[in-house]
N, C-alpha and C positions, 0 to 999 in steps of 0.2 A: 368762248365766253369773253365778254368784254372785261378788260382789266378792272374796271370800276366795281363790277359785281364780285370779283375775287377779293378785292380790297375790302369791300363791305362785309363779306363773309368772314374774312380773317379778323376784322375788328369786332364783329359780333361774337366770334369764338373766343377771342381774348377777353372780352367783357364778361362772358359767361364763366370762363375759367377763373377770372379774378373774383367774381362774386362767390363762386364755390369755395375757393381757398379762404377768402375773408370770413365766410360763415363757419367753416370748419375750425379756423383759428379761434373765433369768438366762442364757439361751443367748448373747445378744449380749455380756454382760459377761464370761462365761467365754471366748468367742472372742477378745475384745480383750485380755484378760489373757494368754492363751496365746500370741498372736502377738507381744505385747510381750516376753514372757519368752524366746521363741525367736529374736528378732531380736538376736543377740549382736553388739555393735559390733565392727567390724573397723577397725583403724587406717586412716584415710583421709588420709594426708599427701599434699600435692601432689607430683606426680612430679618428682623432681629432674632437672636437666639431665643428659644422658648425658655421661659422662666420656670424654675423648679418650684414646685409646691411643697407641701409637707411630705415627709418620708421619701424624698428624692423623686417624686413623680412629676411629670411634666404638667404644667398648668393647662387645663382644658379650655378650648375655645368657648366663648359665651354668645357671640353674635357675629353675623356677617354684615358687612357694609357693601352694598351694591352700588357701584359708580357707573350709571348708564350715560353714554355720551348724550349731551344736550339735555340732561335731566338732573334732578336733585338726587343726592345720595339717599338710598333707602336702607334702613337698618332692619335686619331679619334676626330675631332672637333664636338661638339654638336651644330648643327644648327637646323633648323626647320625639318630636315629629321629624320626618325626612323633609328636606328642602330640595325641590326639583327646579331645574332651569330649562327653558325651551320656549319655542314659539307657540306651542299648543296652549289652549285656554285652560287646560287642567293643570298646568305647571304652577308651582308655588310662586315662582318669579317668572312672569311672561316677558320675554325680550323680543321686541320688534326689530330684528336685525337679520339681514339676509345671510350673515355668516353663522347664524345659530340654527341648529336643527330643531324639529318639532319637540323631540325628547332628547335634550342635549347632555345634561349632567345631573348628578344626584349627590347631595351631601347627606350622610346618614350616620347614625350612632350604632356601633357594634362593639360589644365587649368593653363598654365604657370609653371608647375612642371614636372621635368624629373622623369620618373618612370621606373622600371625594372619589366618585367613579364616573367615567365617561360612559354614556349610554349608546355608544356606537355612532357618535356624531360624525358628520362629514369632515369638518374642519378641526376637530379635536378640542380637548379641554387641557388647559395648561395650569400647572401649579408651580409658582416661582419660575416661570418661563421654561419649564420642562414639561413635555407632553405626557399626559397621564395615560398609561397603557394598562394599568391594573389599579385596583383600589389603593389610594394613597392616604396615609394618616395626615391629619391637619393639626397644626399648632398655631397659637397666636402669632401674628406677624406674617403668615403666609399670604400670597396673592394668587388668586385664581384668574385665569383668562378664559372668558367664554365669548367668542366672537369679538366684538369691539368693547365688550363690558369687562370691567375689572372688579373683582370681588375681594375685599380685604377681610381676613379672618382676625377677629379681636377677642380679647378675654371678656 
């Protein structure tokens, strides 16, 4: 083969290699920038001690504040009804998040105490950054982690 053909082949190979690397770097940079922009900081204050009500009982939670990334906070009152979280349309709070299972978590009232239970989700439910492995009692000031969503428990 003439040397000019080999030189042209090498130049074409290097050009294609350069274009591939440039596009790969561009995609990675765009992905990093978009994930940094979508990760809106949610106030992460340490959970305050539960206040004592009358007769030495712990104050009961009255509402949940759901902080969805890229969305407005949503307040869910805690009345006698269960609150379910998941991607399924039947959930009380539908979360469009790839880290959330169809039926992810449930907040419910039992014996006068609000509790959170994980419904066998893939990525888990967290209460104050501790994975929920069994029904866990909720107090005002607790923070639940469900996928990228943070849920604050308030009085």
